[in-house]
Rosetta silent file (secondary structure, phi, psi, omega in degrees, C-alpha in Angstrom):
SEQUENCE: MSSPLVADDVLDIDADMAAMLPPAETAGAQGHGHHDHGHGHGHGHHEGHGHGDHEGHAHGHHGGHNHGHAHEHGHGHGHGTLADSNKDHFSTIAEKYSEFPSAIKLARYLAAAMRKTYAFNEESTTLLDFACGPGLVSRELAAYTKKIVGVDISHGMVDQYNKRVNEQGIPPEEMHAVCIELKGEPGELDGAKFDVIVCSMAYHHLEDIAASTRTLVGFLKPGGHLMVCDIARAADEREIIPEEFHKVVSHSHGISEAEIRGTFEGAGLKEFAFKALVKAKVHGAQVDLFVAEGVMAAE
SCORE:     score description
SCORE:     0.000 S_00000001
   1 L     0.000  147.344 -179.131  121.971   96.606  102.254 S_00000001
   2 L   -65.713  168.265  177.428  119.251   94.334  103.563 S_00000001
   3 L   -62.626  141.324 -178.862  115.677   94.512  102.301 S_00000001
   4 L   -66.531  151.589  178.260  113.894   97.573  103.697 S_00000001
   5 L   -61.287  -35.510  175.845  111.498   97.204  106.599 S_00000001
   6 L  -105.838   97.277 -171.649  108.862   98.852  104.385 S_00000001
   7 L   -90.400  -11.333 -171.864  109.222   96.870  101.170 S_00000001
   8 L  -109.192   25.276 -178.600  106.112   97.946   99.279 S_00000001
   9 L  -148.249  151.759  171.707  106.632  101.700   98.941 S_00000001
  10 E  -131.429  113.777 -177.657  109.007  104.245   97.401 S_00000001
  11 E   -71.507  128.350 -178.804  108.670  107.721   98.890 S_00000001
  12 E   -92.281   75.950 -179.905  108.526  110.390   96.178 S_00000001
  13 H   -65.650  -32.318  179.503  110.557  113.059   97.912 S_00000001
  14 H   -57.090  -40.834 -178.449  111.244  114.731   94.565 S_00000001
  15 H   -62.975  -42.282  179.466  107.569  115.598   94.135 S_00000001
  16 H   -71.311  -34.908  177.942  107.426  117.312   97.511 S_00000001
  17 H   -61.516  -39.656 -179.406  110.733  119.054   96.901 S_00000001
  18 H   -60.796  -37.530  179.867  109.339  120.573   93.730 S_00000001
  19 H   -70.599  -23.579 -176.524  106.486  122.062   95.730 S_00000001
  20 H   -90.924  -16.564 -174.220  108.964  123.509   98.201 S_00000001
  21 L   -56.369  131.741 -179.360  111.375  125.159   95.805 S_00000001
  22 L   -71.524  160.946  177.787  111.572  128.877   96.504 S_00000001
  23 L   -59.190  149.152  179.449  110.863  131.433   93.792 S_00000001
  24 L   -61.329  137.243 -179.979  113.822  132.071   91.509 S_00000001
  25 L   -85.925  147.335 -177.332  115.927  134.833   92.907 S_00000001
  26 L   -68.910  146.478 -179.178  116.647  137.753   90.690 S_00000001
  27 L   -60.504  138.598  176.957  120.008  137.869   89.025 S_00000001
  28 L    86.023  -11.958  179.223  122.511  139.885   90.938 S_00000001
  29 L   -79.632 -176.214 -172.305  120.594  139.751   94.162 S_00000001
  30 L   -78.648   20.954 -170.261  122.204  138.023   97.039 S_00000001
  31 L   -50.311  149.921  174.590  120.992  134.757   96.018 S_00000001
  32 L  -170.004   92.251 -179.034  122.727  131.802   96.718 S_00000001
  33 L     5.872  144.321  177.327  120.757  128.851   96.272 S_00000001
  34 L  -114.707  137.867  177.655  118.296  127.106   98.291 S_00000001
  35 L   -99.822  -48.096  173.195  118.322  123.492   98.247 S_00000001
  36 L    74.991   50.202  160.776  115.332  122.384   99.650 S_00000001
  37 L   -56.563   94.192 -162.868  115.616  119.050  100.482 S_00000001
  38 L   -45.600  -27.312  176.810  112.478  119.201  101.872 S_00000001
  39 L  -106.529 -108.775  160.074  111.810  118.715  105.284 S_00000001
  40 L    49.170 -178.056  170.776  114.189  119.536  107.679 S_00000001
  41 L  -163.833  143.502 -177.712  115.448  122.340  109.295 S_00000001
  42 L   -73.085  152.455  174.970  118.697  122.877  110.545 S_00000001
  43 E  -143.421  176.669 -174.630  119.301  122.722  113.987 S_00000001
  44 L   -26.496  137.689 -173.932  121.727  123.202  116.498 S_00000001
  45 L    56.639   49.144 -177.253  125.004  122.279  115.441 S_00000001
  46 L    45.890   71.740  175.362  123.907  122.594  112.042 S_00000001
  47 E  -123.729  154.162  177.469  121.381  120.064  112.282 S_00000001
  48 L  -129.359 -165.516  174.852  118.360  119.707  110.406 S_00000001
  49 L  -167.650  167.152  179.278  115.598  117.512  110.450 S_00000001
  50 L  -116.742  165.811  179.606  112.889  115.937  108.736 S_00000001
  51 L  -151.993  141.707  179.707  109.526  115.587  109.791 S_00000001
  52 L  -124.275  166.448 -177.956  106.791  113.507  108.908 S_00000001
  53 L  -137.787  178.242  171.979  103.326  113.785  109.976 S_00000001
  54 L  -175.622  169.774 -179.230  100.262  111.912  110.311 S_00000001
  55 L  -100.894  150.007  178.111   96.816  111.853  111.540 S_00000001
  56 L   150.191 -125.654 -169.280   96.193  109.827  114.409 S_00000001
  57 L   -57.351  155.810  177.972   97.102  110.013  117.909 S_00000001
  58 L   -52.778  -30.042  179.265   96.604  112.943  119.824 S_00000001
  59 L  -117.944   23.281 -156.583  100.094  113.913  119.816 S_00000001
  60 E   -65.571 -179.075 -177.180  102.257  112.802  116.902 S_00000001
  61 E  -164.491 -138.279 -152.913  105.180  114.141  115.250 S_00000001
  62 L   -93.194 -160.613  174.346  107.777  114.206  112.652 S_00000001
  63 L   153.816  -30.463 -169.822  109.593  112.064  110.414 S_00000001
  64 L   -99.531 -169.358  174.335  110.224  112.690  106.912 S_00000001
  65 L  -151.349   10.764  175.644  112.566  114.605  105.071 S_00000001
  66 L    12.531   72.981 -155.502  112.167  115.796  101.682 S_00000001
  67 L    43.349   16.496 -162.518  115.505  115.802  101.535 S_00000001
  68 L   -98.220  138.649  176.635  115.065  117.157  104.505 S_00000001
  69 L   157.047  130.004  170.679  116.165  117.900  107.729 S_00000001
  70 L    61.308   45.723 -172.976  118.305  120.339  108.786 S_00000001
  71 L   -86.306  110.162  175.939  119.143  121.956  105.925 S_00000001
  72 L   -83.003  111.355 -164.287  121.118  124.639  106.746 S_00000001
  73 L  -140.958  176.426  170.322  120.418  126.105  103.763 S_00000001
  74 L    43.001  -63.596 -170.025  119.995  128.402  101.364 S_00000001
  75 L   -85.521   42.386 -166.494  119.933  131.770  101.541 S_00000001
  76 L   -78.512  141.343 -179.266  123.291  132.868  102.561 S_00000001
  77 L  -101.143   49.459  178.132  124.123  136.354  101.866 S_00000001
  78 L    88.430  -24.297  175.086  127.750  135.743  101.502 S_00000001
  79 L  -146.548 -175.747 -174.879  128.130  135.073  105.162 S_00000001
  80 L    96.229  156.301 -176.701  126.192  133.469  107.903 S_00000001
  81 L   -92.738  170.795  175.873  126.082  129.828  108.787 S_00000001
  82 H   -59.234  -40.908 -178.494  124.190  126.933  107.330 S_00000001
  83 H   -59.911  -43.179  179.537  122.040  127.061  110.425 S_00000001
  84 H   -60.290  -43.120 -179.923  121.172  130.706  109.793 S_00000001
  85 H   -63.898  -40.724  179.810  120.132  129.928  106.235 S_00000001
  86 H   -63.965  -40.497 -179.643  118.045  127.004  107.404 S_00000001
  87 H   -55.614  -49.782 -178.062  116.260  129.085  109.994 S_00000001
  88 H   -63.607  -49.590 -174.334  115.077  131.514  107.358 S_00000001
  89 H   -64.170  -48.631 -175.029  114.173  128.969  104.739 S_00000001
  90 H   -71.364  -24.596  175.134  112.289  126.525  106.876 S_00000001
  91 H   -66.445  -32.390 -178.073  110.336  129.229  108.578 S_00000001
  92 H   -73.282  -25.282 -177.700  108.988  130.255  105.175 S_00000001
  93 H  -109.385    9.766 -174.467  107.710  126.761  104.326 S_00000001
  94 H   -57.592  -39.830 -175.083  106.648  125.716  107.829 S_00000001
  95 H   -67.785  -31.679 -177.993  102.914  125.939  107.178 S_00000001
  96 H   -96.002  -11.119 -176.513  102.936  123.604  104.202 S_00000001
  97 H   -57.243  -39.816 -177.069  105.552  121.142  105.346 S_00000001
  98 L   -65.894  -11.834 -177.578  103.082  119.036  107.304 S_00000001
  99 L   -95.015   -5.356 -177.159  101.121  118.361  104.136 S_00000001
 100 L   -70.409  120.889 -178.325  103.917  116.677  102.172 S_00000001
 101 H   -55.472  -40.200 -178.016  102.946  113.038  101.531 S_00000001
 102 H   -67.080  -35.338  179.357  106.526  111.788  101.728 S_00000001
 103 H   -68.990  -41.616  179.915  107.064  113.483  105.087 S_00000001
 104 H   -62.666  -46.717 -178.148  103.833  112.101  106.480 S_00000001
 105 H   -69.350  -38.751  179.758  104.604  108.559  105.381 S_00000001
 106 H   -63.728  -40.087  178.364  108.210  108.666  106.516 S_00000001
 107 H   -60.487  -42.101 -179.444  107.147  109.796  109.983 S_00000001
 108 H   -65.095  -46.170 -178.780  104.701  106.916  110.152 S_00000001
 109 H   -65.717  -41.354 -179.398  107.234  104.333  108.957 S_00000001
 110 H   -65.388  -43.945  179.552  109.959  105.624  111.266 S_00000001
 111 H   -61.548  -41.044  179.146  107.676  105.623  114.307 S_00000001
 112 H   -63.738  -40.965  179.067  106.579  102.057  113.579 S_00000001
 113 H   -65.619  -39.441  179.395  110.205  100.936  113.268 S_00000001
 114 H   -63.821  -39.177 -178.633  111.110  102.642  116.535 S_00000001
 115 H   -69.375  -20.478  177.767  108.285  100.932  118.369 S_00000001
 116 H   -79.680  -23.226 -176.089  109.596   97.561  117.221 S_00000001
 117 H  -108.140  -12.883  179.475  113.012   98.154  118.745 S_00000001
 118 L  -130.593  135.680 -178.320  112.166  100.174  121.863 S_00000001
 119 L   -84.927   83.582  178.016  109.560   99.337  124.507 S_00000001
 120 L   -63.489  143.622  178.048  107.706  102.638  124.742 S_00000001
 121 L  -131.953  114.905 -176.132  105.655  103.165  127.912 S_00000001
 122 L   -64.065  -13.860  179.669  103.008  105.880  127.851 S_00000001
 123 L   -91.764  -13.916 -173.884  103.347  106.256  131.613 S_00000001
 124 L  -141.695  -23.722 -173.094  107.090  106.862  131.687 S_00000001
 125 L   -70.589  128.505  174.796  108.867  107.273  128.317 S_00000001
 126 E  -111.369  139.712 -173.249  110.286  110.721  127.573 S_00000001
 127 E  -129.407  136.098  170.636  111.310  111.624  124.004 S_00000001
 128 E  -108.264  120.987  179.003  113.442  114.359  122.463 S_00000001
 129 E  -101.855  101.164 -174.645  112.570  115.001  118.808 S_00000001
 130 E   -87.598  131.825 -175.160  115.643  116.716  117.403 S_00000001
 131 L    62.644   53.314 -167.843  115.174  118.855  114.300 S_00000001
 132 L   -73.166  -21.421 -176.252  111.501  118.257  114.916 S_00000001
 133 L    59.384 -144.747 -178.027  110.000  120.473  112.247 S_00000001
 134 L   -78.713   -0.014  173.380  106.217  120.782  112.628 S_00000001
 135 L    99.129   28.551 -177.823  106.103  117.610  114.706 S_00000001
 136 H   -65.038  -47.150 -179.386  105.171  114.790  112.383 S_00000001
 137 H   -67.980  -39.136  179.283  107.216  112.132  114.129 S_00000001
 138 H   -58.657  -43.049 -178.511  106.225  113.460  117.522 S_00000001
 139 H   -65.568  -33.032  179.160  102.576  113.110  116.689 S_00000001
 140 H   -66.790  -29.112 -174.322  103.118  109.523  115.601 S_00000001
 141 H  -105.664   -2.860 -174.310  104.675  108.634  118.931 S_00000001
 142 H   -58.964  -38.272 -177.428  102.656  110.825  121.287 S_00000001
 143 H   -70.293  -11.354 -175.292  100.203  108.133  122.297 S_00000001
 144 H  -110.810    7.353 -176.609  103.107  105.927  123.403 S_00000001
 145 L  -129.237  162.570  175.333  105.027  108.428  125.514 S_00000001
 146 L   -86.694  -39.206 -176.456  104.645  110.413  128.719 S_00000001
 147 E  -151.405  139.664  175.595  106.363  113.537  127.423 S_00000001
 148 E  -128.194  133.397  173.364  107.838  114.810  124.139 S_00000001
 149 E  -118.975  123.180  176.117  110.073  117.831  123.676 S_00000001
 150 E   -96.903  146.002  178.621  110.745  118.998  120.128 S_00000001
 151 E  -131.548  132.233  178.093  113.823  121.054  119.270 S_00000001
 152 E  -154.912  151.571  177.046  114.378  123.061  116.094 S_00000001
 153 L   -90.518   -4.409  178.879  116.295  126.174  115.094 S_00000001
 154 L   -93.561  116.190  178.042  113.434  127.349  112.863 S_00000001
 155 H   -59.393  -39.253 -178.893  110.980  129.602  114.701 S_00000001
 156 H   -61.069  -43.417  179.331  108.385  128.910  112.021 S_00000001
 157 H   -66.101  -43.217  179.247  108.575  125.156  112.511 S_00000001
 158 H   -62.432  -40.858  178.126  108.454  125.461  116.292 S_00000001
 159 H   -61.591  -42.620  178.685  105.415  127.736  116.021 S_00000001
 160 H   -64.971  -41.532  178.822  103.637  125.188  113.805 S_00000001
 161 H   -57.380  -53.062 -176.424  104.534  122.363  116.178 S_00000001
 162 H   -70.014  -31.213  176.481  103.146  124.181  119.218 S_00000001
 163 H   -62.334  -44.872 -178.861  100.096  125.457  117.327 S_00000001
 164 H   -67.310  -38.278  178.001   99.102  121.898  116.427 S_00000001
 165 H   -62.466  -44.915 -179.970   99.683  120.681  119.962 S_00000001
 166 H   -63.687  -41.160 -179.929   97.495  123.482  121.317 S_00000001
 167 H   -63.894  -27.862  179.222   94.740  122.783  118.771 S_00000001
 168 L   -87.095   -0.931  178.562   94.652  119.167  119.932 S_00000001
 169 L    73.904   22.584 -179.725   94.264  120.258  123.537 S_00000001
 170 L   -87.871  127.716  179.724   97.517  118.655  124.646 S_00000001
 171 L   -63.224  140.065 -179.436   99.084  120.339  127.695 S_00000001
 172 L   -59.718  -26.374  178.208  102.538  121.820  126.968 S_00000001
 173 L   -69.381  -15.150  176.834  103.991  119.869  129.855 S_00000001
 174 L   -96.570  -29.445 -177.786  103.197  116.722  127.860 S_00000001
 175 E  -161.926  121.943  176.757  104.330  117.934  124.440 S_00000001
 176 E  -161.046  163.768  177.611  105.937  121.144  123.237 S_00000001
 177 E  -122.096  151.603  177.657  108.775  122.415  121.055 S_00000001
 178 E  -128.047  147.674  178.996  111.463  124.986  121.734 S_00000001
 179 E   -96.243  106.621 -176.402  113.571  127.015  119.319 S_00000001
 180 L  -157.440  147.499  171.990  117.179  126.489  120.325 S_00000001
 181 L  -100.218  105.583 -176.979  120.507  125.474  118.833 S_00000001
 182 L   -67.493  133.891  179.182  121.738  122.783  121.178 S_00000001
 183 L  -126.835    0.842 -179.831  125.406  123.065  122.068 S_00000001
 184 L    78.154   22.602 -178.855  125.602  120.702  125.013 S_00000001
 185 L   -88.382  151.686 -179.623  125.973  123.510  127.522 S_00000001
 186 L   -55.759  138.312  176.303  124.828  123.200  131.158 S_00000001
 187 L    89.863  -10.070  177.695  121.191  124.107  131.710 S_00000001
 188 H   -62.861  140.796 -178.252  119.982  123.531  128.149 S_00000001
 189 H    53.364   34.316  177.966  116.429  122.120  128.101 S_00000001
 190 H    57.060   28.117  177.209  116.387  122.706  131.860 S_00000001
 191 H    74.645   12.886 -176.808  118.858  119.900  132.333 S_00000001
 192 L   -68.273  148.841  172.874  116.380  117.274  131.129 S_00000001
 193 L  -122.097  151.457 -172.184  117.498  113.781  130.094 S_00000001
 194 E  -126.223  152.797  175.916  115.473  111.536  127.788 S_00000001
 195 E   -75.269  -35.814 -177.011  114.756  107.853  127.276 S_00000001
 196 E  -138.137  137.468  171.357  114.699  108.225  123.484 S_00000001
 197 E  -124.156  131.808  179.291  116.116  110.798  121.062 S_00000001
 198 E  -123.846  142.792  175.342  115.094  110.727  117.401 S_00000001
 199 E  -139.000  118.112 -176.505  116.467  112.704  114.451 S_00000001
 200 E  -110.988  122.995  173.235  114.919  112.259  111.019 S_00000001
 201 L    56.607   37.752  177.785  116.596  113.313  107.770 S_00000001
 202 L  -119.710  -23.895 -172.917  118.900  115.920  109.247 S_00000001
 203 H   -59.295  -34.440 -177.379  122.267  114.246  109.610 S_00000001
 204 H   -71.335   -5.621  175.964  123.298  114.728  105.979 S_00000001
 205 H  -100.189   -8.965 -175.568  123.062  118.461  106.575 S_00000001
 206 L   -77.049  137.281  178.989  125.227  118.533  109.672 S_00000001
 207 L   -69.941  -37.381 -176.221  128.694  119.947  109.350 S_00000001
 208 L  -137.640   91.923 -175.877  130.057  117.672  112.050 S_00000001
 209 H   -67.971  -26.764  178.610  127.906  114.649  112.750 S_00000001
 210 H   -66.759  -45.960  179.405  130.342  113.380  115.374 S_00000001
 211 H   -65.424  -41.641  179.583  130.069  116.585  117.415 S_00000001
 212 H   -64.265  -39.137  179.276  126.294  116.709  116.990 S_00000001
 213 H   -65.721  -41.655  177.866  125.977  113.082  118.083 S_00000001
 214 H   -61.126  -39.759  178.130  128.053  113.721  121.196 S_00000001
 215 H   -61.767  -46.762 -179.114  125.783  116.645  122.024 S_00000001
 216 H   -64.014  -41.449 -179.489  122.648  114.519  121.647 S_00000001
 217 H   -60.039  -29.581  177.809  124.100  111.659  123.691 S_00000001
 218 L   -65.018  -14.885  178.636  124.557  114.158  126.515 S_00000001
 219 L  -100.749    5.034  178.882  120.752  114.381  126.725 S_00000001
 220 E   -89.352  143.513  170.159  120.214  110.613  127.047 S_00000001
 221 E   -75.829  159.939  172.179  119.418  108.856  130.288 S_00000001
 222 E   -55.225  131.409 -177.786  121.499  105.769  131.127 S_00000001
 223 E    83.433    0.612 -178.964  120.108  103.016  128.924 S_00000001
 224 E   -75.049  158.908 -175.561  118.539  105.584  126.587 S_00000001
 225 E  -113.992  135.040  170.276  118.315  105.097  122.816 S_00000001
 226 E  -106.211  128.887 -179.825  119.385  107.404  119.973 S_00000001
 227 E  -127.107  125.195 -176.624  117.644  106.707  116.642 S_00000001
 228 E  -124.251  131.502  176.104  118.651  108.447  113.422 S_00000001
 229 E  -114.480  132.131  179.421  116.974  108.184  110.011 S_00000001
 230 E  -163.194 -172.307 -177.576  118.792  109.430  106.906 S_00000001
 231 E   -85.411  126.507  179.382  119.992  108.690  103.369 S_00000001
 232 E   -80.031  143.029  175.056  122.261  105.669  103.011 S_00000001
 233 L   -65.025  135.414 -178.794  125.417  105.917  100.915 S_00000001
 234 L   -71.954  151.359 -179.677  124.948  104.030   97.655 S_00000001
 235 L   -60.433  -32.083 -179.198  126.942  100.873   96.997 S_00000001
 236 L   -89.087    7.498  176.247  128.469  102.475   93.890 S_00000001
 237 L    62.852   20.153 -178.319  129.512  105.557   95.899 S_00000001
 238 L   -70.243  155.648  175.937  127.635  107.859   93.531 S_00000001
 239 L   -76.789  129.828 -177.297  126.817  111.401   94.513 S_00000001
 240 L   -95.746  -39.098 -176.827  123.154  111.608   95.523 S_00000001
 241 L  -105.938  119.571 -173.958  122.760  115.335   96.163 S_00000001
 242 L   -59.867  159.970 -175.251  123.873  117.601   93.266 S_00000001
 243 H   -57.121  -34.697 -176.733  126.637  120.168   93.530 S_00000001
 244 H   -63.819  -13.914  179.660  124.283  123.138   93.560 S_00000001
 245 H  -103.866    2.828 -174.601  123.084  122.030   96.988 S_00000001
 246 L   -64.929  -21.787  179.543  126.483  121.417   98.555 S_00000001
 247 L   -69.293  -14.091  179.560  126.450  124.729  100.368 S_00000001
 248 L  -120.838    1.842 -177.956  123.695  123.336  102.570 S_00000001
 249 L  -129.669  130.053 -179.170  124.569  119.653  102.608 S_00000001
 250 L   -94.804  -23.079 -177.317  127.675  118.122  104.127 S_00000001
 251 L  -121.170   77.137 -174.907  127.118  114.517  103.047 S_00000001
 252 L   -71.022  -13.551  178.019  126.197  114.673   99.360 S_00000001
 253 L  -100.399    6.704 -173.931  126.825  110.943   98.949 S_00000001
 254 L    84.891 -170.514 -177.094  124.642  109.974  101.902 S_00000001
 255 E  -125.241  130.618 -178.014  125.976  108.328  105.053 S_00000001
 256 L   -84.462  159.755  176.056  127.479  104.853  105.198 S_00000001
 257 H   -59.512  -40.683 -179.275  126.844  102.239  107.852 S_00000001
 258 H   -63.406  -40.081 -179.225  130.532  102.361  108.789 S_00000001
 259 H   -67.319  -45.665 -178.452  130.448  106.140  109.255 S_00000001
 260 H   -70.147  -33.676  176.049  127.345  106.192  111.413 S_00000001
 261 H   -62.712  -48.108  179.746  128.610  103.226  113.435 S_00000001
 262 H   -61.294  -37.755  178.945  131.907  104.988  114.086 S_00000001
 263 H   -65.635  -46.982 -179.857  130.056  108.160  115.024 S_00000001
 264 H   -64.350  -48.367 -177.224  127.740  106.390  117.463 S_00000001
 265 H   -67.085  -33.814  177.305  130.465  104.294  119.045 S_00000001
 266 H   -65.948  -24.479  178.305  132.757  107.322  119.254 S_00000001
 267 L   -90.241    2.876  176.447  130.055  109.072  121.284 S_00000001
 268 L    94.960    7.780 -179.379  129.923  106.147  123.699 S_00000001
 269 E   -82.664  149.995 -179.556  126.849  104.346  122.402 S_00000001
 270 E  -117.746  179.485  173.881  126.603  100.554  122.458 S_00000001
 271 E    51.857   46.300 -177.709  124.440   97.901  120.775 S_00000001
 272 E   -62.909  137.421  175.812  124.647   99.559  117.358 S_00000001
 273 E  -137.901  145.403 -177.140  122.013   98.513  114.812 S_00000001
 274 E  -142.372  121.395 -177.054  121.557   99.651  111.199 S_00000001
 275 E  -137.134  146.453  172.205  118.576   98.752  109.027 S_00000001
 276 E   -73.261  132.238 -178.621  117.116   99.837  105.700 S_00000001
 277 E   -97.634  -54.877 -176.504  113.761  101.506  106.379 S_00000001
 278 E  -162.037  155.622  175.840  112.249  102.407  102.998 S_00000001
 279 E   -88.343  153.886 -179.552  113.304  103.387   99.487 S_00000001
 280 E  -145.071  153.767  176.389  112.883  106.942   98.268 S_00000001
 281 E   -98.718  114.587 -176.019  113.186  108.928   95.051 S_00000001
 282 E  -131.522  122.079 -179.563  115.686  111.731   95.591 S_00000001
 283 L    50.790   41.970  174.457  117.067  113.986   92.852 S_00000001
 284 L    82.637   -3.413 -179.230  115.927  111.543   90.208 S_00000001
 285 E  -119.689  154.232  176.997  117.575  108.488   91.746 S_00000001
 286 E   -91.005  129.456 -178.597  116.271  105.741   94.004 S_00000001
 287 E  -129.030  167.494  174.034  117.997  105.606   97.378 S_00000001
 288 E  -101.733  137.637  170.231  117.642  103.750  100.663 S_00000001
 289 E  -101.569  133.420 -176.506  116.685  105.537  103.862 S_00000001
 290 E  -111.583  164.411  169.197  118.136  103.869  106.940 S_00000001
 291 E  -122.761  123.164  176.349  117.463  103.769  110.659 S_00000001
 292 E  -112.502  144.235 -176.733  120.510  103.610  112.925 S_00000001
 293 E  -138.503  141.031  175.285  120.240  102.969  116.645 S_00000001
 294 E  -141.389  156.046 -175.039  122.617  103.100  119.576 S_00000001
 295 E  -123.483  133.935  176.065  122.145  102.665  123.318 S_00000001
 296 E   -73.992  134.537  179.773  123.682  104.623  126.186 S_00000001
 297 L   -59.587  140.324  176.915  125.348  102.345  128.701 S_00000001
 298 L   -74.108  150.512  179.707  123.344  101.847  131.877 S_00000001
 299 L   -71.811    0.000    0.000  124.900  103.143  135.064 S_00000001
């Protein structure tokens, strides 16, 4: 993989994950592990997301992941989906998620990379922040957009997102989040289409990234851009996410450039690009986080 766009930093996701780990569950209770990749939240179609945050513009938003995004995770009581587990788990950590240094920095780095490849216009650009979490990436990009809609399946994350927007005095018509599992059905998000869709650190939690990508592409305007940040598959094909977390993670080895390219192109996107964004410490190993981009054909 090429040198990362951010060459002078290694995000310590492990440190934030440690802060997020839930209390040990009592033996014999319905426990079933929480993984806690840290940011994310699962979302529609089992998606999760990462979120990063930052101080700055009046509206910003997500980005990081502490392993995070979408984790459909954790709690399953023997049944229920990954998404259901993620909803519960991420709602419990929603208030502290915005304080994780790795999430804040990842949101900042991702937003900067996006602005280099897409010509944002504060008078016209509309953005969908998928698996938005508390809105770290959104806040980073708010000053450069006309409208941002965040989507997450965690009520707690959506509440935090909207609380922060309200505290900053931003009208909901300019920036707000909704709690919904997107399925690509008519009328979702009031039929809105977006210039840019971003998803940070959630794809490795999705059960079917091809189906989720097709759903997201359905919300793009002609010429719109989909940008995804996640963990790159290592050159030696090693497993990055340990077995105890496999119940909430579908891509324990990360995602390869070939896989994400095939997924994007299979959903009809053109002009595929794949770049290393920044290195991160995840489960004791150093990994690359990538940014992948695809463009919807213009009409």
